[in-house]
C-alpha positions as CSV (number, residue, x, y, z in Angstrom):
1,M,-36.2,31.5,44.2
2,G,-38.8,31.1,41.8
3,G,-38.8,27.2,41.5
4,V,-39.5,27.8,45.2
5,V,-42.6,30.2,45.0
6,R,-44.3,27.9,42.5
7,T,-44.2,24.4,44.5
8,M,-45.2,26.6,47.8
9,P,-48.7,24.4,49.2
10,E,-52.4,26.6,48.7
11,Y,-52.7,26.5,52.5
12,V,-50.1,28.3,53.3
13,D,-51.3,32.0,53.2
14,T,-48.2,34.3,52.6
15,I,-44.6,34.3,50.9
16,I,-42.1,36.3,52.7
17,V,-39.0,37.0,50.5
18,V,-36.4,38.7,52.1
19,D,-33.9,40.3,49.6
20,D,-30.5,40.5,51.2
21,R,-29.4,43.3,48.7
22,S,-28.8,40.1,46.6
23,A,-26.6,40.3,43.5
24,D,-28.9,37.0,41.2
25,E,-32.3,38.9,41.1
26,T,-34.0,37.8,44.2
27,S,-36.8,39.6,43.8
28,A,-37.2,39.6,39.8
29,A,-37.1,35.4,40.9
30,A,-39.3,36.1,43.5
31,L,-42.1,38.1,41.4
32,E,-42.1,35.6,38.5
33,P,-44.3,33.3,39.1
34,G,-46.7,36.1,40.1
35,D,-48.4,34.5,43.0
36,P,-49.9,37.5,44.6
37,R,-49.3,36.0,48.5
38,V,-45.6,36.6,47.6
39,V,-44.3,39.6,50.1
40,L,-41.6,41.6,49.3
41,V,-38.7,42.8,52.0
42,R,-35.4,44.3,50.8
43,H,-32.9,45.1,52.2
44,D,-30.8,48.4,51.0
45,V,-27.2,46.7,52.1
46,N,-26.4,43.4,52.9
47,Q,-27.0,42.4,56.4
48,G,-26.6,38.7,56.6
49,L,-28.9,35.3,56.9
50,G,-30.0,36.0,60.5
51,A,-30.8,39.6,60.1
52,S,-33.1,39.0,57.1
53,L,-34.9,35.3,59.2
54,I,-35.5,38.0,61.4
55,D,-37.4,41.4,58.9
56,A,-38.9,38.2,58.3
57,H,-40.9,37.1,61.5
58,R,-41.3,40.6,62.3
59,R,-43.2,41.1,58.9
60,A,-44.9,37.6,59.4
61,L,-46.0,39.0,62.9
62,E,-47.5,42.5,61.5
63,L,-49.2,40.4,58.8
64,G,-50.7,38.4,61.8
65,G,-49.3,34.9,60.7
66,D,-50.5,32.2,63.0
67,I,-47.1,30.0,62.0
68,M,-43.9,31.1,61.0
69,V,-42.4,28.6,58.5
70,V,-38.3,29.4,57.5
71,M,-37.9,27.8,53.7
72,A,-34.3,28.3,51.9
73,G,-34.8,29.9,48.6
74,D,-32.2,27.4,46.6
75,G,-35.0,24.7,46.9
76,Q,-33.4,22.2,49.8
77,M,-36.3,22.3,52.5
78,D,-38.7,20.4,50.2
79,P,-42.8,21.9,50.7
80,A,-43.5,17.9,50.2
81,Y,-42.4,18.0,53.9
82,L,-43.9,20.4,55.5
83,P,-47.2,19.3,56.6
84,A,-44.8,16.5,59.0
85,L,-42.7,20.3,59.9
86,L,-46.5,21.5,61.4
87,D,-47.6,18.2,62.4
88,P,-46.4,18.6,66.7
89,I,-47.5,22.4,66.1
90,L,-50.9,21.7,64.7
91,H,-51.9,18.2,67.2
92,R,-49.4,17.6,69.7
93,G,-48.8,21.2,71.5
94,Y,-45.3,21.7,70.1
95,D,-44.3,25.4,70.2
96,F,-41.4,24.7,67.0
97,A,-40.6,22.0,64.9
98,K,-37.5,21.8,63.3
99,G,-35.8,19.7,60.5
100,N,-33.2,16.9,61.0
101,R,-31.1,15.8,58.4
102,F,-29.5,12.5,60.6
103,F,-32.8,10.7,62.3
104,T,-31.0,7.8,60.1
105,T,-28.2,6.0,60.1
106,G,-27.9,6.3,56.4
107,S,-27.8,10.2,56.6
108,F,-24.4,10.6,57.4
109,E,-23.0,8.6,54.2
110,G,-20.8,10.0,51.7
111,M,-20.0,13.1,54.7
112,P,-16.4,13.8,55.0
113,W,-16.0,12.3,58.5
114,V,-14.7,15.8,59.5
115,R,-18.0,16.9,58.7
116,T,-19.9,14.2,60.8
117,F,-17.6,14.7,63.9
118,G,-17.7,19.4,63.5
119,N,-21.9,18.4,63.6
120,I,-22.0,16.0,66.7
121,V,-19.6,18.8,68.7
122,L,-21.6,21.8,67.6
123,T,-24.9,19.5,68.6
124,F,-23.1,18.5,71.9
125,M,-22.5,22.3,72.6
126,T,-26.0,23.7,71.4
127,K,-27.7,21.2,73.9
128,M,-25.2,22.4,76.7
129,A,-26.2,26.0,75.8
130,T,-29.8,25.8,75.1
131,G,-31.1,22.9,77.2
132,Y,-32.4,21.5,74.7
133,W,-30.7,17.2,75.2
134,D,-33.2,15.8,73.1
135,L,-32.3,17.9,69.6
136,F,-29.6,17.2,67.0
137,D,-28.7,18.8,63.4
138,P,-28.9,22.6,65.4
139,Q,-28.0,23.8,62.4
140,N,-31.6,23.0,59.8
141,G,-32.7,26.6,59.4
142,Y,-35.9,23.9,58.4
143,T,-38.2,25.1,61.1
144,A,-41.9,26.1,62.0
145,M,-42.8,28.9,65.1
146,T,-45.7,29.2,66.4
147,R,-46.5,32.9,66.3
148,R,-47.4,32.3,70.2
149,V,-43.9,31.7,71.1
150,S,-42.5,34.3,68.5
151,E,-44.3,37.3,70.3
152,R,-42.2,36.7,73.1
153,I,-39.0,36.6,71.7
154,D,-36.9,39.4,71.8
155,W,-35.8,39.5,68.2
156,D,-33.7,42.1,68.7
157,S,-31.4,40.2,71.5
158,I,-30.9,37.4,68.8
159,A,-28.0,36.5,66.4
160,R,-27.6,38.4,63.0
161,D,-25.7,36.5,61.3
162,Y,-25.4,32.2,60.7
163,S,-25.4,31.5,64.4
164,F,-29.4,32.6,63.9
165,E,-30.5,29.3,64.3
166,N,-28.5,28.1,67.6
167,D,-28.9,31.2,69.4
168,V,-33.5,31.0,68.5
169,L,-32.8,27.8,70.6
170,A,-31.2,29.3,73.2
171,A,-34.0,32.1,73.3
172,L,-36.8,29.4,73.7
173,G,-34.9,27.4,75.6
174,L,-35.4,30.4,78.2
175,L,-39.0,30.6,77.5
176,R,-39.5,27.0,78.7
177,A,-40.5,26.7,75.3
178,R,-42.0,23.0,74.0
179,V,-39.3,21.5,71.1
180,C,-39.2,18.8,68.6
181,D,-37.2,17.0,65.7
182,V,-38.6,16.2,62.8
183,D,-37.0,14.1,60.2
184,I,-36.9,15.9,57.2
185,P,-34.3,15.3,54.5
186,A,-32.1,18.0,53.1
187,V,-32.5,18.2,49.0
188,Y,-29.2,19.2,48.3
189,G,-28.4,20.3,44.3
190,D,-25.1,22.1,42.6
191,E,-25.4,25.1,45.4
192,I,-21.7,26.2,46.7
193,S,-21.7,27.5,50.5
194,D,-20.8,30.7,50.8
195,I,-20.1,30.1,54.5
196,K,-16.3,30.9,55.2
197,L,-15.8,28.5,58.4
198,S,-12.8,30.7,59.1
199,K,-15.3,33.7,60.0
200,T,-18.5,31.7,60.8
201,V,-17.3,29.3,64.0
202,P,-15.9,32.1,66.1
203,H,-18.9,33.2,66.2
204,L,-20.9,30.7,66.5
205,L,-19.0,29.4,69.0
206,R,-19.3,33.2,70.9
207,T,-22.9,33.1,70.7
208,L,-23.0,29.3,72.6
209,R,-20.8,31.1,74.9
210,R,-23.0,33.5,75.9
211,A,-26.3,31.3,75.7
212,F,-25.0,28.7,78.0
213,W,-23.8,31.3,81.1
214,R,-27.3,33.6,80.9
215,R,-29.0,29.6,80.8
216,F,-27.3,28.9,83.4
217,W,-27.2,31.9,84.9
218,L,-30.8,33.1,84.9
219,Q,-32.1,29.0,84.9
220,Y,-30.4,27.7,88.3
221,V,-29.9,31.7,90.5
222,V,-31.9,33.6,89.6
223,R,-34.7,32.2,88.7
224,S,-34.5,29.1,91.2
225,F,-31.2,28.4,93.1
226,S,-31.1,25.0,91.7
227,P,-28.4,22.1,93.1
228,V,-27.6,22.3,89.7
229,A,-25.6,25.7,90.3
230,L,-24.3,24.2,94.1
231,F,-22.9,21.0,92.3
232,S,-21.4,22.9,89.3
233,L,-20.1,25.3,91.5
234,F,-18.0,23.0,94.1
235,G,-17.7,20.2,90.7
236,V,-15.1,22.5,89.3
237,L,-13.7,23.9,92.1
238,M,-12.7,20.5,93.0
239,L,-11.6,19.1,89.8
240,L,-9.4,22.9,89.2
241,W,-8.3,21.5,92.7
242,A,-7.1,18.1,91.7
243,L,-5.6,19.8,88.6
244,A,-3.3,22.3,90.9
245,F,-2.3,19.9,93.2
246,G,-2.0,17.1,90.7
247,V,0.5,18.8,89.0
248,W,2.4,19.3,91.7
249,V,2.1,16.1,93.1
250,V,4.3,15.0,89.1
251,V,6.7,18.3,89.7
252,Q,7.8,16.7,93.2
253,R,8.0,13.1,91.6
254,I,9.9,14.5,88.9
255,G,12.3,16.1,91.8
256,G,12.9,13.2,93.2
257,I,10.6,13.1,96.0
258,T,8.0,10.3,96.3
259,P,4.5,11.0,97.5
260,S,2.8,9.8,100.3
261,T,-0.7,8.2,100.2
262,A,-2.0,10.7,102.1
263,T,-0.5,13.1,99.6
264,V,-1.8,10.8,96.4
265,M,-5.2,10.6,98.7
266,I,-6.0,14.5,98.8
267,D,-5.4,14.7,95.3
268,V,-7.5,11.7,94.3
269,L,-10.4,12.4,96.3
270,P,-11.5,15.5,95.0
271,L,-11.4,14.6,91.3
272,Q,-13.8,11.8,91.9
273,F,-15.9,13.6,94.1
274,G,-15.7,16.8,92.0
275,F,-16.2,14.9,88.5
276,M,-19.3,12.7,90.4
277,L,-21.1,16.5,91.4
278,V,-20.3,17.9,87.8
279,L,-22.1,14.2,86.8
280,A,-24.7,15.0,88.3
281,A,-25.3,18.9,87.3
282,F,-25.6,17.3,83.6
283,V,-28.2,14.6,85.0
284,L,-30.1,17.1,86.4
285,D,-29.8,19.5,83.8
286,I,-30.7,16.7,80.9
287,M,-33.8,15.9,83.1
288,N,-35.4,19.5,82.8
289,A,-35.2,19.8,79.6
290,P,-38.6,21.1,78.4
291,K,-40.9,19.0,77.2
């Protein structure tokens, strides 16, 4: 933590450090460099990553911050890339910018295939839940957010665990905020992650599921009854019918009854039309992504 404070650029006005009841002297390490810009936020009990970041954003708003940047205390987020992260906000009108460790194909070198596959699946699920189809690496916490959009987020409703980043993207999607990726490689040291996948993954999946249905309902039903809702509804119904009827046909065939051409078509046509309607809903959703 002390190293992060020492390397913070001079143009940073305030450095908010959240001590989440840590056992590694976070507060002392943050104060040791003697930087007058440091503002400490201490938790009486450990509340988790999301809760710490929520309190940091709230404190930044109280102090009048114009742009809030999140940087980890373990040194993985190099301050040298801070200008690149701020550029889309300062010069291109974006509301939120985040790092992306996977802009180049070489970024995956040395990464186990299970983790690579997990990143791809998680990214696709986050795209569906948030509507930001152009983004990748959703778990990247190196972010910058404008005061204008931070004030509009209901921080009480944001996930207080490791699904914080995904839930913030979901909230930004509902606000139609302009979001972009920035090519920023991570700096890995000797730190060991304390994330327990058995607990984190279920929480993350619940967060994404809730975010998807909330976005679908508000964006495509309540605010504007969109063709996306109709295509999705009828497409899913046709696919369910095709699945159920197809199982019945297979059972009949196993029982020695050969289905007629008409029977097969009753199953195949809903399958085709259902798939086309769902695909059309996907395409419309991608075209509707905030720009």
